[in-house]
C-alpha positions in Angstrom: -275.5 48.0 -154.8 -275.1 48.6 -151.0 -276.8 45.2 -150.4 -274.2 43.3 -152.5 -271.4 45.0 -150.6 -272.9 43.7 -147.3 -273.4 40.2 -148.8 -269.8 40.2 -150.0 -268.6 41.2 -146.6 -270.7 38.6 -144.9 -269.3 35.9 -147.2 -265.8 36.9 -146.4 -266.5 36.4 -142.7 -267.7 32.8 -143.1 -265.8 30.3 -141.1 -264.7 28.2 -144.1 -261.1 27.1 -144.2 -259.0 28.1 -147.1 -256.0 26.2 -148.4 -252.9 28.4 -148.9 -250.4 27.3 -151.6 -247.0 26.6 -150.2 -244.1 26.9 -152.5 -240.9 25.3 -151.4 -237.7 27.3 -151.5 -234.8 25.3 -152.8 -231.1 25.6 -152.2 -230.1 24.2 -155.7 -231.7 23.6 -159.1 -230.9 21.8 -162.3 -231.5 24.1 -165.3 -233.9 22.7 -167.9 -231.5 23.2 -170.8 -228.5 21.8 -168.9 -229.6 19.2 -166.4 -226.1 17.8 -165.8 -225.1 21.1 -164.0 -226.4 22.6 -160.8 -227.3 26.1 -159.9 -227.1 26.9 -156.2 -227.8 29.7 -153.8 -224.7 32.0 -153.5 -223.8 32.0 -157.1 -223.5 35.2 -159.0 -225.4 36.2 -162.1 -222.5 35.5 -164.5 -222.2 31.9 -163.1 -225.9 31.3 -163.5 -226.0 32.6 -167.1 -223.0 30.4 -168.0 -224.8 27.3 -166.8 -228.5 28.0 -167.4 -228.4 30.6 -170.1 -230.5 33.8 -170.2 -233.8 33.7 -168.4 -237.1 33.6 -170.2 -238.2 36.7 -168.3 -236.6 39.1 -165.9 -238.0 41.7 -163.5 -235.9 44.1 -161.5 -236.9 46.5 -158.7 -235.4 48.3 -155.7 -236.0 47.8 -152.0 -234.6 49.9 -149.3 -234.7 51.2 -145.9 -232.6 53.7 -143.9 -231.7 55.6 -147.1 -230.2 52.7 -148.9 -231.6 51.0 -152.0 -230.8 47.4 -153.0 -231.5 46.0 -156.5 -233.6 42.9 -156.5 -233.8 40.8 -159.7 -236.2 37.9 -160.4 -235.2 35.6 -163.2 -237.9 33.3 -164.6 -237.1 30.0 -166.3 -240.1 28.4 -167.9 -240.5 24.8 -169.0 -243.6 23.9 -171.0 -243.0 20.3 -172.1 -244.2 17.1 -170.4 -243.6 18.5 -166.9 -244.4 22.3 -167.1 -242.7 24.3 -164.4 -241.6 27.8 -163.6 -238.5 28.4 -161.6 -237.8 31.8 -160.2 -234.2 32.8 -159.2 -234.1 35.8 -156.9 -230.9 37.9 -156.8 -230.0 40.6 -154.4 -227.5 42.8 -156.1 -225.4 40.2 -158.0 -225.9 37.1 -155.8 -228.5 34.4 -155.9 -230.4 34.3 -152.7 -233.5 32.1 -153.3 -234.7 29.5 -155.8 -238.4 28.7 -156.1 -239.9 26.2 -158.5 -243.6 25.6 -159.1 -245.6 23.3 -161.3 -247.8 25.1 -163.8 -250.3 22.3 -164.5 
C-alpha cells in the first residue's frame, strides 16, 4: 500500500503538460426557449424569469467576509437537443453578475 502511494506521488510530479478547460464568460445570452430575447449581465431575477422562464436547476449559498453574508444563486439552463449546452447564470443577491455557457458533448 505504501509503495502505491509513492508511485502515485511520483506520477503527479511528472513534467507532462495538462490542458485546462477554459470556459468563456459572456455578457449576454439568448435563452433556449426564447431565442428572440436577450439576457444580459445586470438584469435582476424577475427580468430573467420573465424572458427565460424558471431554471432547470438552482443552487444557492452564502459567501461572506467581515461579518457580512451575501447570497449567491447559480441558475442552470440545460439544452439537450442537437447542440447540447449548459448555461449557468450567477446572481449576487438579486442581480445577474456572470453568464457561462459550456457545450456538453
